[in-house]
C-alpha positions as CSV (number, residue, x, y, z in Angstrom):
1,X,0.0,0.0,0.0
2,X,1.4,3.4,-1.0
3,X,1.8,6.4,1.2
4,X,-1.1,8.3,-0.4
5,X,-3.6,5.5,0.3
6,X,-2.4,5.0,3.8
7,X,-2.8,8.8,4.4
8,X,-6.3,8.6,2.9
9,X,-7.3,5.8,5.2
10,X,-5.9,7.5,8.3
11,X,-7.4,11.0,7.7
12,X,-10.8,10.2,6.2
13,X,-13.8,11.2,8.4
14,X,-11.6,13.2,10.8
15,X,-12.0,16.8,11.9
16,X,-8.3,17.9,12.0
17,X,-4.8,16.6,11.5
18,X,-2.0,18.4,13.4
19,X,-0.1,18.4,11.1
20,X,-0.5,16.8,7.7
21,X,3.2,17.5,6.9
22,X,4.2,15.6,10.0
23,X,2.0,12.7,9.0
24,X,3.5,12.4,5.6
25,X,6.9,12.3,7.1
26,X,5.9,9.8,9.7
27,X,4.5,7.4,7.1
28,X,7.9,7.2,5.5
29,X,9.2,5.6,8.8
30,X,8.8,2.0,9.9
31,X,6.1,0.9,12.3
32,X,4.3,4.2,13.1
33,X,2.0,3.9,16.1
34,X,-1.2,5.5,17.3
35,X,-3.1,5.5,20.5
36,X,-6.5,6.5,21.8
37,X,-7.6,6.5,25.4
38,X,-11.1,5.9,26.9
39,X,-11.9,6.7,30.5
40,X,-14.4,4.0,31.6
41,X,-17.3,6.1,32.9
42,X,-20.8,5.9,31.5
43,X,-22.2,3.1,29.2
44,X,-20.7,3.3,25.7
45,X,-22.9,4.6,22.9
46,X,-22.8,5.1,19.2
47,X,-20.7,8.3,19.5
48,X,-17.9,6.0,20.7
49,X,-18.5,3.7,17.8
50,X,-17.8,6.5,15.2
51,X,-14.3,7.0,16.7
52,X,-13.6,3.4,17.4
53,X,-14.6,2.5,13.8
54,X,-11.6,4.5,12.7
55,X,-9.3,1.9,14.4
56,X,-10.1,-0.4,11.6
57,X,-8.8,2.2,9.2
58,X,-5.6,2.6,11.2
59,X,-5.0,-1.2,11.1
60,X,-5.6,-1.2,7.3
61,X,-3.1,1.6,7.0
62,X,-0.5,-0.6,8.9
63,X,-0.3,1.5,12.0
64,X,0.4,-0.1,15.4
65,X,-2.8,0.6,17.4
66,X,-3.0,0.9,21.2
67,X,-6.1,1.5,23.2
68,X,-5.7,2.8,26.7
69,X,-8.4,2.0,29.1
70,X,-7.9,5.0,31.3
71,X,-9.2,3.7,34.5
72,X,-7.5,6.1,36.8
73,X,-8.7,9.1,34.7
74,X,-12.3,7.9,35.2
75,X,-11.9,8.4,38.9
76,X,-9.8,11.5,38.8
77,X,-12.4,13.4,36.8
78,X,-14.7,14.3,39.7
79,X,-15.1,10.6,40.6
80,X,-17.3,9.9,37.5
81,X,-16.5,6.2,38.2
82,X,-16.3,5.1,41.9
83,X,-13.0,3.5,42.7
84,X,-14.6,0.1,43.5
85,X,-16.2,0.0,40.0
86,X,-13.1,0.8,37.9
87,X,-12.2,-2.9,37.3
88,X,-15.7,-3.9,36.2
89,X,-16.1,-0.8,34.0
90,X,-12.7,-1.3,32.4
91,X,-13.6,-4.9,31.6
92,X,-16.9,-3.7,30.0
93,X,-15.1,-1.0,28.0
94,X,-12.6,-3.4,26.6
95,X,-15.3,-5.9,25.6
96,X,-17.3,-3.1,24.0
97,X,-14.3,-1.8,22.0
98,X,-13.4,-5.2,20.8
99,X,-16.9,-5.8,19.6
100,X,-17.0,-2.5,17.8
101,X,-13.7,-3.1,16.1
102,X,-15.0,-6.5,14.9
103,X,-18.3,-4.9,13.7
104,X,-16.2,-2.4,11.7
105,X,-14.6,-5.3,9.9
106,X,-11.2,-5.5,11.6
107,X,-9.6,-8.0,14.1
108,X,-9.5,-6.8,17.7
109,X,-6.6,-9.2,18.3
110,X,-4.5,-6.8,16.3
111,X,-4.9,-4.0,18.9
112,X,-2.9,-3.7,22.1
113,X,-5.0,-2.9,25.1
114,X,-3.5,-1.3,28.2
115,X,-5.0,-0.2,31.5
116,X,-3.8,3.0,33.0
117,X,-3.1,1.3,36.4
118,X,-0.6,-1.0,34.6
119,X,1.9,1.8,34.3
120,X,0.6,5.1,35.8
121,X,1.3,4.1,39.4
122,X,5.0,3.2,38.8
123,X,8.2,5.0,38.1
124,X,9.3,6.5,35.9
125,X,5.8,7.6,35.1
126,X,5.0,9.0,38.6
127,X,8.3,10.9,38.8
128,X,7.8,12.4,35.3
129,X,4.2,13.4,36.4
130,X,5.6,15.3,39.4
131,X,7.9,17.2,37.1
132,X,5.0,18.2,34.9
133,X,3.0,19.2,38.0
134,X,5.8,21.4,39.1
135,X,6.1,23.1,35.8
136,X,2.4,23.7,34.9
137,X,0.2,26.4,36.3
138,X,-3.4,25.7,37.4
139,X,-4.8,28.1,34.7
140,X,-2.8,26.3,31.9
141,X,-4.1,22.9,33.0
142,X,-7.7,24.1,33.4
143,X,-7.6,25.8,30.0
144,X,-6.3,22.6,28.3
145,X,-8.8,20.3,29.9
146,X,-11.8,22.7,29.7
147,X,-13.7,20.6,27.1
148,X,-13.0,17.2,28.8
149,X,-12.7,17.5,32.5
150,X,-15.8,18.5,34.6
151,X,-15.4,22.2,35.4
152,X,-16.3,24.1,38.6
153,X,-15.4,27.4,40.4
154,X,-13.5,25.3,42.9
155,X,-11.9,22.5,40.9
156,X,-10.6,19.3,42.4
157,X,-6.9,18.5,42.0
158,X,-7.8,15.2,40.3
159,X,-9.1,17.0,37.3
160,X,-5.9,19.1,36.9
161,X,-3.7,15.9,37.2
162,X,-6.0,14.2,34.7
163,X,-4.9,16.7,32.0
164,X,-1.2,16.3,32.6
165,X,-1.5,12.5,32.8
166,X,-3.3,12.4,29.5
167,X,-0.4,14.4,28.0
168,X,2.1,12.1,29.6
169,X,0.3,9.0,28.4
170,X,1.3,9.7,24.9
171,X,5.0,9.5,25.8
172,X,4.6,6.6,28.2
173,X,2.9,4.6,25.5
174,X,5.5,5.6,22.9
175,X,2.8,6.7,20.5
176,X,3.7,8.7,17.4
177,X,0.0,9.8,17.0
178,X,-2.5,10.8,19.6
179,X,-6.1,10.2,18.4
180,X,-9.3,11.4,20.1
181,X,-12.4,13.5,19.7
182,X,-12.0,17.2,18.8
183,X,-12.9,18.0,22.4
184,X,-9.5,16.6,23.3
185,X,-7.7,19.2,21.3
186,X,-6.7,21.4,24.2
187,X,-5.0,18.5,26.1
188,X,-3.0,17.3,23.1
189,X,-2.0,20.8,22.1
190,X,-0.6,21.1,25.7
191,X,1.2,17.8,25.1
192,X,2.8,19.1,22.0
193,X,4.1,22.1,24.0
194,X,5.3,20.4,27.2
195,X,6.5,17.0,26.2
196,X,9.5,18.3,24.2
197,X,10.4,20.5,27.2
198,X,10.9,17.2,29.1
199,X,12.8,15.3,26.5
200,X,10.0,13.6,24.7
201,X,8.9,13.7,21.1
202,X,6.1,16.1,20.0
203,X,3.1,13.9,19.1
204,X,1.2,14.2,15.9
205,X,-2.5,14.7,16.7
206,X,-5.6,13.4,14.9
207,X,-9.0,14.5,15.9
208,X,-12.4,13.0,15.2
209,X,-15.6,15.1,15.0
210,X,-18.1,15.0,17.8
211,X,-21.6,13.9,16.8
212,X,-24.7,15.9,17.5
213,X,-27.3,14.4,19.8
214,X,-30.5,13.1,18.4
215,X,-32.4,15.9,20.2
216,X,-30.1,18.5,18.6
217,X,-26.9,20.0,20.0
218,X,-24.2,18.0,21.6
219,X,-24.7,14.4,22.4
220,X,-25.1,13.8,26.1
221,X,-24.5,10.4,27.8
222,X,-26.8,11.4,30.7
223,X,-29.7,12.1,28.3
224,X,-31.3,8.7,27.4
225,X,-32.8,9.8,24.1
226,X,-29.7,11.8,23.0
227,X,-27.9,8.8,21.5
228,X,-28.2,5.1,20.6
229,X,-26.6,2.8,23.1
230,X,-24.8,-0.3,22.0
231,X,-27.1,-2.4,24.0
232,X,-30.3,-1.0,22.5
233,X,-32.6,-3.5,20.8
234,X,-33.9,-2.8,17.2
235,X,-37.2,-1.4,18.5
236,X,-35.4,1.1,20.8
237,X,-33.0,2.1,18.1
238,X,-35.9,2.8,15.7
239,X,-37.8,4.7,18.4
240,X,-34.8,7.0,19.1
241,X,-34.1,7.6,15.4
242,X,-37.8,8.3,14.6
243,X,-38.0,10.8,17.4
244,X,-34.7,12.6,16.4
245,X,-34.3,16.2,15.4
246,X,-34.2,16.0,11.6
247,X,-36.0,19.0,10.0
248,X,-36.4,18.8,6.2
249,X,-33.3,20.2,4.5
250,X,-31.4,21.1,7.6
251,X,-27.9,19.7,8.0
252,X,-26.6,21.5,11.1
253,X,-27.0,19.7,14.4
254,X,-28.7,16.8,12.5
255,X,-27.5,13.7,14.4
256,X,-29.3,11.4,11.9
257,X,-27.2,12.7,9.0
258,X,-24.0,12.6,11.1
259,X,-24.6,9.0,12.0
260,X,-24.9,8.2,8.3
261,X,-21.9,10.2,7.3
262,X,-19.4,9.0,10.0
263,X,-20.6,5.5,10.8
264,X,-23.2,4.0,8.5
265,X,-21.7,4.8,5.1
266,X,-18.1,4.0,6.0
267,X,-19.1,0.6,7.4
268,X,-21.3,-0.2,4.3
269,X,-18.5,0.9,2.0
270,X,-16.1,-1.6,3.6
271,X,-18.7,-4.3,3.3
272,X,-19.4,-3.4,-0.3
273,X,-23.0,-2.6,0.4
274,X,-25.4,0.2,-0.4
275,X,-27.8,2.3,1.7
276,X,-31.3,1.4,0.7
277,X,-34.4,3.4,1.5
278,X,-37.6,1.5,0.9
279,X,-40.6,3.7,-0.2
280,X,-44.0,2.9,-1.7
281,X,-44.2,3.4,-5.5
282,X,-46.6,6.4,-5.0
283,X,-43.8,8.2,-3.1
284,X,-41.1,7.4,-5.7
285,X,-40.2,3.8,-4.9
286,X,-37.0,2.5,-3.4
287,X,-33.9,4.6,-3.6
288,X,-30.3,3.4,-3.4
289,X,-27.3,5.5,-2.3
290,X,-23.7,4.4,-2.9
291,X,-22.2,7.4,-1.0
292,X,-23.2,9.9,1.6
293,X,-22.9,13.1,-0.5
294,X,-25.8,12.2,-2.9
295,X,-28.0,11.4,0.1
296,X,-27.3,14.8,1.8
297,X,-27.9,16.6,-1.5
298,X,-31.3,15.0,-2.0
299,X,-32.2,15.7,1.6
300,X,-31.3,19.4,1.3
301,X,-33.2,19.6,-2.0
302,X,-36.3,18.2,-0.4
303,X,-36.3,15.1,-2.5
304,X,-35.8,12.8,0.5
305,X,-38.4,13.0,3.3
306,X,-37.1,13.0,6.9
307,X,-39.4,10.1,7.9
308,X,-38.1,7.9,5.0
309,X,-34.6,8.8,6.0
310,X,-35.2,8.0,9.7
311,X,-36.8,4.6,9.0
312,X,-33.9,3.3,6.9
313,X,-31.3,4.8,9.2
314,X,-32.9,3.1,12.3
315,X,-33.0,-0.3,10.6
316,X,-29.4,0.0,9.3
317,X,-28.0,1.1,12.6
318,X,-29.8,-1.7,14.4
319,X,-28.2,-4.2,12.0
320,X,-24.7,-2.6,12.5
321,X,-24.8,-2.8,16.3
322,X,-26.5,-6.2,16.3
323,X,-23.3,-8.2,16.8
324,X,-22.2,-5.8,19.6
325,X,-25.5,-6.2,21.3
326,X,-25.3,-10.0,20.9
327,X,-21.9,-10.0,22.5
328,X,-23.4,-8.4,25.6
329,X,-26.4,-10.7,25.6
330,X,-24.0,-13.6,26.0
331,X,-22.2,-11.8,28.9
332,X,-25.0,-9.9,30.7
333,X,-22.9,-9.8,33.9
334,X,-20.5,-7.3,32.3
335,X,-23.1,-4.5,32.3
336,X,-24.6,-5.6,35.6
337,X,-21.2,-5.4,37.4
338,X,-20.2,-2.1,35.7
339,X,-23.5,-0.3,36.3
340,X,-25.2,-2.1,39.3
341,X,-27.6,0.8,40.0
342,X,-28.9,1.3,36.5
């Protein structure tokens, strides 16, 4: 596979690359590596799937892929995960990520999984963290983590340490590329500033877009109808999609279109399948889309009704997450242990 194709696979469906010149240079070197971290807090949803789906692209582009299950981070960020649930939630997150990677058409065995507690409690990591703490002001750490760490007028120290630990994780995992949602940008820009000051390489950064919620605006894990959960059955998926914010012709804040653009069409493309919308003959009959751009153009022009779009989207998403849901149906104790009060 040539460099141009590898770059296309790596960068497609991303929000920003910092920087493309650095990526081209990196791809000329042997065994480039990329990492993404997930703090095991709330139950995983389809927003996670859109970023994890990219791991299949990275594997196809011959990158070494590491997934950090950031268990300590989950507790440090205002105790979003109680300490006694970290192990159960970490196990659940790893299983969910493996299932998503498989559903995206790649092999989860080709990914290296690491828990934060495997290296973040030991030297030289802890000593290096103390050095970063000594060098970094509170305002700088708050600013970098403002889109990620829970904010308050009287912040806890854990949230400030979280930001520096995430920066340090890049070096500790020896990753050439740090990958995450665009909300992670502040933290990784801080990493590009401070890591070279401490003798580490400056990481290349790759950011994924954040999906809008189904009710419009940013997706919220705490709002049940805001997104599709990986454990949702087909009826629940259809119900959520059918109730979604999707005004005729409007693209902005349209979670249904974003699901299609960043998840459904990429997965169908890899499987060699089309997106089919079934309609009665009096309403134009069935319509087949091979790529997302044509669908969006028809929707904006008023040639595709929101209800027809929602129906097909709900059915297709239910099919895509079916193997993930099936995985959890065979291991129901994973969710029960991770979220005993839900």
